[in-house]
Legacy VTK file of the C-alpha trace (Angstrom):
# vtk DataFile Version 3.0
C-alpha trace
ASCII
DATASET POLYDATA
POINTS 417 float
-10.350 -18.420 18.354
-7.870 -20.450 20.244
-4.959 -18.307 19.193
-2.560 -21.485 19.917
-3.963 -23.090 17.018
-1.691 -21.013 14.497
1.522 -21.431 16.785
0.755 -25.285 16.713
0.735 -25.127 12.894
3.862 -22.942 12.598
5.600 -25.254 14.875
4.662 -28.369 12.804
5.621 -26.597 9.591
9.059 -26.119 11.291
9.513 -29.656 12.053
8.342 -30.502 8.420
10.952 -28.001 7.072
13.666 -29.779 8.944
12.405 -33.291 7.457
11.992 -31.918 4.004
16.022 -31.088 4.117
16.639 -34.942 3.476
13.933 -35.285 0.633
15.423 -36.093 -2.736
14.303 -34.640 -5.990
12.858 -37.591 -7.302
10.633 -37.929 -4.295
9.545 -34.204 -4.390
8.764 -34.282 -7.945
6.551 -37.565 -7.561
4.740 -35.821 -4.879
3.772 -32.787 -7.050
2.547 -35.574 -9.804
0.523 -37.037 -7.306
-0.711 -33.672 -5.706
-2.023 -32.968 -9.122
-3.574 -36.473 -9.596
-5.295 -35.891 -6.208
-6.583 -32.613 -7.230
-7.968 -34.182 -10.457
-9.976 -36.576 -8.382
-11.907 -33.755 -6.514
-12.286 -31.533 -9.616
-16.339 -31.659 -9.569
-16.528 -31.045 -6.159
-13.910 -27.915 -6.466
-15.992 -26.586 -9.149
-19.224 -26.988 -7.246
-17.817 -25.262 -3.965
-16.130 -22.895 -5.984
-19.150 -21.792 -7.628
-21.106 -21.250 -4.417
-18.449 -18.851 -2.989
-18.524 -17.106 -6.465
-22.259 -16.461 -6.187
-21.835 -15.393 -2.382
-19.210 -13.202 -3.405
-21.404 -11.271 -5.944
-24.223 -11.075 -3.569
-21.857 -9.580 -1.230
-20.944 -6.905 -3.328
-17.356 -8.007 -4.132
-15.635 -5.982 -7.230
-15.895 -7.431 -10.534
-12.154 -7.808 -10.661
-12.092 -9.929 -7.083
-14.898 -12.246 -8.607
-12.905 -12.857 -11.636
-10.013 -13.873 -9.582
-12.182 -15.816 -7.136
-13.442 -17.886 -10.168
-12.189 -21.508 -11.112
-13.771 -22.870 -14.335
-12.709 -25.859 -16.147
-9.721 -23.881 -18.094
-8.314 -22.309 -14.814
-8.456 -25.893 -13.122
-6.556 -27.388 -15.790
-4.091 -24.528 -15.925
-3.857 -25.096 -12.200
-2.929 -28.872 -12.709
-0.514 -28.201 -15.695
1.393 -25.607 -13.355
2.005 -28.457 -10.751
3.092 -30.778 -13.457
5.506 -28.575 -15.237
7.331 -27.339 -12.151
8.583 -30.897 -11.982
10.446 -30.501 -15.173
12.589 -27.904 -13.957
16.122 -28.512 -12.617
16.248 -29.203 -8.877
17.055 -26.017 -6.978
18.457 -27.689 -4.108
21.979 -28.935 -3.204
23.590 -27.103 -6.073
27.158 -26.175 -5.767
27.291 -22.437 -6.276
31.053 -22.154 -6.000
33.768 -24.120 -4.304
37.586 -24.575 -4.024
40.296 -26.568 -2.065
42.590 -24.336 -0.016
46.402 -24.659 0.179
45.999 -26.904 3.267
43.567 -29.180 1.674
40.284 -28.124 3.152
37.357 -28.479 0.630
34.986 -25.496 0.712
31.889 -25.049 -1.058
28.886 -23.292 -1.194
25.543 -24.788 -1.583
21.773 -24.155 -2.178
19.371 -25.057 0.324
15.651 -24.326 1.394
14.739 -21.359 3.336
12.451 -23.363 5.588
8.970 -22.329 6.461
6.757 -20.036 3.824
4.048 -18.488 4.962
1.693 -17.427 2.075
-1.239 -14.590 2.820
-3.369 -14.128 -0.193
-6.959 -12.765 -1.410
-9.313 -14.059 -3.426
-6.967 -16.274 -5.866
-7.484 -19.952 -5.358
-4.726 -20.784 -7.900
-2.298 -19.282 -5.431
-3.262 -22.179 -3.185
-1.853 -24.584 -5.749
0.988 -22.401 -7.233
2.246 -21.890 -3.831
2.237 -25.540 -2.974
4.040 -26.270 -6.067
6.999 -23.742 -5.682
7.313 -24.556 -2.020
7.555 -28.279 -2.384
9.760 -28.160 -5.479
12.314 -26.144 -3.351
11.894 -28.104 -0.235
10.115 -25.640 1.851
7.360 -26.019 4.041
4.426 -23.972 3.443
1.328 -22.540 5.371
-1.211 -21.161 3.475
-3.786 -18.482 4.247
-6.408 -17.563 1.722
-9.049 -14.925 1.892
-12.473 -15.777 3.713
-14.329 -15.496 0.604
-12.528 -18.620 -0.907
-12.051 -20.651 2.190
-14.020 -23.555 1.342
-12.270 -23.752 -2.210
-8.812 -23.301 -0.902
-9.432 -25.877 2.110
-10.572 -28.437 -0.611
-7.564 -27.834 -2.835
-5.213 -28.002 0.152
-6.572 -31.198 1.634
-6.233 -33.140 -1.796
-2.530 -31.714 -2.344
-1.666 -33.079 1.391
-3.125 -36.289 0.398
-0.949 -36.512 -2.615
2.026 -35.477 -1.113
1.621 -37.835 2.167
1.103 -40.748 -0.428
4.868 -40.653 -1.505
6.291 -40.229 1.806
6.610 -36.273 2.404
5.681 -34.737 5.952
2.025 -34.807 6.785
2.686 -30.933 7.657
4.792 -29.914 4.622
1.537 -28.362 3.281
-0.718 -26.820 5.871
-3.596 -24.259 5.477
-5.070 -21.780 8.308
-8.710 -22.867 8.198
-9.603 -20.284 10.873
-11.427 -17.199 9.233
-11.049 -13.622 10.241
-8.178 -11.421 10.773
-6.797 -12.520 13.846
-5.418 -15.763 12.705
-3.240 -13.534 10.127
-2.118 -11.396 13.160
-1.093 -14.395 14.978
0.870 -15.736 12.018
2.859 -12.548 11.885
3.908 -13.167 15.165
5.617 -16.637 14.380
9.139 -15.332 13.710
10.302 -18.337 15.738
9.037 -20.633 13.193
8.376 -19.118 10.044
11.051 -17.880 7.830
9.524 -15.860 4.986
6.010 -14.407 4.351
4.788 -13.680 0.842
1.627 -11.548 0.565
-0.576 -11.561 -2.459
-3.121 -9.084 -2.780
-3.934 -5.269 -2.839
-1.585 -2.797 -1.617
-3.536 -2.405 1.587
-2.863 -5.913 2.444
0.797 -6.129 1.412
1.401 -2.942 3.649
-0.121 -4.234 6.783
1.901 -7.545 6.489
4.989 -5.970 5.871
4.500 -3.337 8.713
3.040 -5.561 11.132
5.758 -8.388 11.402
9.460 -9.143 12.277
9.443 -12.051 9.702
11.138 -11.070 6.398
8.687 -10.319 3.527
9.027 -10.603 -0.151
6.543 -8.515 -1.456
5.542 -5.632 -4.308
3.116 -2.940 -3.516
2.198 -1.689 -6.852
2.349 -2.760 -10.456
2.770 0.848 -12.248
3.869 -0.536 -15.656
5.117 1.782 -18.530
5.392 1.115 -22.124
7.543 3.716 -24.038
7.148 4.125 -27.567
10.470 5.457 -29.064
10.790 7.572 -32.156
11.646 4.868 -34.314
9.083 2.438 -33.338
7.163 0.435 -35.899
3.573 2.131 -35.557
1.633 -1.058 -36.121
4.068 -3.138 -33.329
3.455 -0.014 -31.243
-0.235 -0.225 -31.286
-0.491 -3.963 -30.735
2.094 -3.743 -27.792
0.183 -1.004 -26.070
-3.295 -2.826 -26.567
-2.235 -6.264 -25.411
-0.141 -4.864 -22.436
-3.425 -2.869 -21.294
-6.492 -4.892 -22.412
-5.408 -8.604 -22.625
-6.390 -8.827 -18.534
-6.879 -5.323 -16.983
-7.067 -6.241 -13.455
-3.259 -7.798 -13.117
-0.140 -6.297 -11.807
1.837 -6.393 -15.039
-0.894 -4.623 -17.107
0.124 -1.109 -18.805
-0.885 1.714 -16.625
1.082 4.730 -18.446
2.004 5.124 -21.889
5.159 7.028 -22.940
5.373 8.460 -26.358
8.305 10.251 -28.156
7.174 13.756 -29.223
8.644 12.780 -32.495
6.323 10.314 -33.451
3.460 11.507 -31.319
1.205 12.831 -34.103
1.496 9.987 -36.262
0.891 7.337 -33.619
-1.421 8.665 -31.019
-4.358 8.859 -33.258
-3.834 5.188 -34.239
-3.577 4.447 -30.260
-6.661 6.329 -29.344
-8.847 4.787 -32.155
-7.784 1.265 -30.956
-8.148 1.901 -27.101
-11.669 3.308 -27.997
-12.502 0.207 -29.650
-11.549 -1.560 -26.202
-13.411 0.858 -24.068
-10.268 2.119 -22.301
-10.768 5.732 -21.005
-7.534 7.971 -21.989
-6.048 10.643 -19.790
-3.105 12.599 -21.278
-0.613 15.390 -20.353
-1.186 18.985 -21.884
0.845 17.907 -24.865
-0.769 14.627 -25.499
-4.241 16.678 -25.228
-3.082 18.846 -28.124
-3.114 15.750 -30.494
-6.184 14.064 -28.774
-8.127 17.266 -27.700
-11.017 14.904 -26.461
-9.359 12.962 -23.584
-9.374 13.926 -19.888
-6.212 15.501 -18.471
-3.777 13.582 -16.589
-2.880 14.596 -13.127
0.186 14.195 -10.822
-1.875 11.605 -9.072
-2.102 9.784 -12.294
1.462 9.036 -12.872
1.530 7.503 -9.340
-1.614 5.267 -9.943
-2.104 1.458 -10.702
-5.564 1.589 -12.242
-6.242 -2.100 -12.525
-9.265 -0.663 -14.391
-9.974 0.377 -17.980
-8.036 3.690 -17.766
-4.691 4.656 -19.238
-2.515 7.638 -18.656
-0.370 8.980 -21.723
2.474 11.248 -21.390
4.466 12.728 -24.169
8.213 12.772 -23.444
11.223 14.451 -25.375
13.360 11.510 -25.650
14.488 8.392 -23.940
16.252 10.343 -21.129
13.171 11.783 -20.207
11.203 8.223 -20.581
13.614 6.731 -18.316
13.599 9.842 -15.720
9.657 9.393 -15.520
9.735 5.488 -15.260
12.478 5.540 -12.399
10.600 8.604 -10.721
7.008 7.285 -10.942
7.377 3.572 -11.511
6.966 0.708 -8.925
9.886 -1.414 -9.938
7.715 -4.018 -11.609
7.537 -4.146 -15.327
8.541 -1.704 -18.074
8.806 -1.944 -22.019
10.133 0.059 -24.859
9.138 -0.335 -28.584
12.106 0.616 -30.896
14.073 -0.806 -33.845
17.577 0.504 -32.430
19.748 -1.866 -30.495
21.529 0.911 -28.904
18.297 2.611 -27.661
16.974 -0.622 -26.219
20.221 -1.351 -24.282
20.166 2.142 -22.879
16.506 1.562 -21.769
17.530 -1.964 -20.462
20.271 -0.859 -18.551
19.062 2.432 -17.056
15.590 1.587 -16.134
15.373 0.114 -12.557
12.825 -2.535 -12.806
12.387 -6.147 -11.751
11.571 -6.848 -15.332
12.633 -4.727 -18.580
10.958 -5.897 -21.726
12.288 -5.155 -25.405
9.396 -5.061 -28.198
7.208 -7.384 -25.920
4.158 -6.820 -23.992
4.382 -6.135 -20.392
1.937 -8.999 -19.771
4.638 -11.160 -20.705
6.390 -10.558 -17.354
6.163 -13.670 -15.017
6.678 -17.303 -14.201
5.010 -18.920 -17.253
6.310 -16.857 -20.296
9.657 -16.576 -18.450
9.859 -20.373 -18.509
9.736 -20.514 -14.714
6.324 -22.614 -14.553
4.643 -21.972 -11.205
5.558 -19.029 -9.066
4.334 -17.793 -5.892
4.190 -13.868 -6.913
6.259 -10.915 -8.187
9.018 -9.187 -5.959
10.064 -5.568 -6.780
12.411 -5.778 -3.548
16.383 -5.920 -4.548
16.663 -8.382 -1.618
16.243 -11.557 -1.458
14.170 -11.938 -4.733
13.231 -9.865 -7.711
10.925 -10.497 -10.334
8.868 -13.727 -10.420
9.475 -15.759 -7.342
9.721 -19.522 -8.407
11.719 -22.363 -6.614
15.250 -21.105 -7.361
14.193 -17.744 -5.396
13.066 -19.736 -2.383
16.477 -20.880 -1.692
19.278 -19.486 0.068
22.571 -21.089 0.615
25.007 -22.403 3.111
28.788 -22.864 3.212
30.170 -26.273 3.745
33.689 -27.218 4.518
35.355 -30.977 4.520
38.637 -31.362 6.360
40.724 -34.160 7.819
41.579 -32.651 11.330
42.084 -29.324 9.935
42.828 -26.763 12.761
43.265 -23.050 12.820
47.008 -22.143 12.932
LINES 1 418
417 0 1 2 3 4 5 6 7 8 9 10 11 12 13 14 15 16 17 18 19 20 21 22 23 24 25 26 27 28 29 30 31 32 33 34 35 36 37 38 39 40 41 42 43 44 45 46 47 48 49 50 51 52 53 54 55 56 57 58 59 60 61 62 63 64 65 66 67 68 69 70 71 72 73 74 75 76 77 78 79 80 81 82 83 84 85 86 87 88 89 90 91 92 93 94 95 96 97 98 99 100 101 102 103 104 105 106 107 108 109 110 111 112 113 114 115 116 117 118 119 120 121 122 123 124 125 126 127 128 129 130 131 132 133 134 135 136 137 138 139 140 141 142 143 144 145 146 147 148 149 150 151 152 153 154 155 156 157 158 159 160 161 162 163 164 165 166 167 168 169 170 171 172 173 174 175 176 177 178 179 180 181 182 183 184 185 186 187 188 189 190 191 192 193 194 195 196 197 198 199 200 201 202 203 204 205 206 207 208 209 210 211 212 213 214 215 216 217 218 219 220 221 222 223 224 225 226 227 228 229 230 231 232 233 234 235 236 237 238 239 240 241 242 243 244 245 246 247 248 249 250 251 252 253 254 255 256 257 258 259 260 261 262 263 264 265 266 267 268 269 270 271 272 273 274 275 276 277 278 279 280 281 282 283 284 285 286 287 288 289 290 291 292 293 294 295 296 297 298 299 300 301 302 303 304 305 306 307 308 309 310 311 312 313 314 315 316 317 318 319 320 321 322 323 324 325 326 327 328 329 330 331 332 333 334 335 336 337 338 339 340 341 342 343 344 345 346 347 348 349 350 351 352 353 354 355 356 357 358 359 360 361 362 363 364 365 366 367 368 369 370 371 372 373 374 375 376 377 378 379 380 381 382 383 384 385 386 387 388 389 390 391 392 393 394 395 396 397 398 399 400 401 402 403 404 405 406 407 408 409 410 411 412 413 414 415 416
């Protein structure tokens, strides 16, 4: 591989990012609509190419979860298009005056939102990240470099080329959207060295990938390692609602980062609700692992170990722990959780507020499924990942999260006295 290829891409993106600074909201929104139209025109080709890559992935023994993430069918394709179009309906994240004043000497000072610059997206298996990343970056005036997994390289390239065509048609820079077309880890290694040109990296994938990226670069990284998500059933929880929320949180889509991994239940309602939960989870073929107290009520389940509390299963397995009260539940979540998404079932506003204030997570939900944490249900439209960091972004990373700010001062010959 000619390693200079990645550097050329990075340098071109840096130039495009500067050009995007002068783009208007209207042009960026029109580009997003044209990108969706261009994708629609190559739909059949995308579906055919993706089907070939899915078949190859199955033959090579990729996990069922990876194959599912790789697959684009008609429903997924329409969802991808809708995300591109919906993001145009969001307010412009750029050039907002965040604060401002005129000082006693008449100097006008204000702080305004601006793009981050060049965003590198490194991801595995999910072609929908290709379109989501482009949508979020163009909406926020950032240039984007895409690097998907080799298992989807043909699908991702086809999607990217269509979006580039749509964006260029309305006058955006030709390098505002780019994809690294070279297979293999060497290209990723080169991208990690491009701190002169790339402003932020966002890895999407398993913990191993994210860890390698974060530890292998000087470029700032927006990331989350794990989605160890909890649901706490408080003493006063409505039993029907508790069961419904637990089942949806775990079973609606098992292999995603906001799926439930550990269920916490107050000991005062455990004998009443645990058998109902066991029956519902058995119907969904979920293996239950419980603490010693849970096993006494559900004697047929496996014992949960210390390792279970630390594990993001992404599989039909759920660990259950009985707790004395909300304080113990919060202590468990803050110790074992990954800061991603945690939820409570309660009829008490005061208990809900204690949970919301004291649980240290990017998303805290009250009487709602953990599966609702994300860009779509939060009204953000397209997002390019979830961040469990506290700097620079936290939670779903949408257009607003891909901006920073600059200070601007207008004077009339003002001098420092």
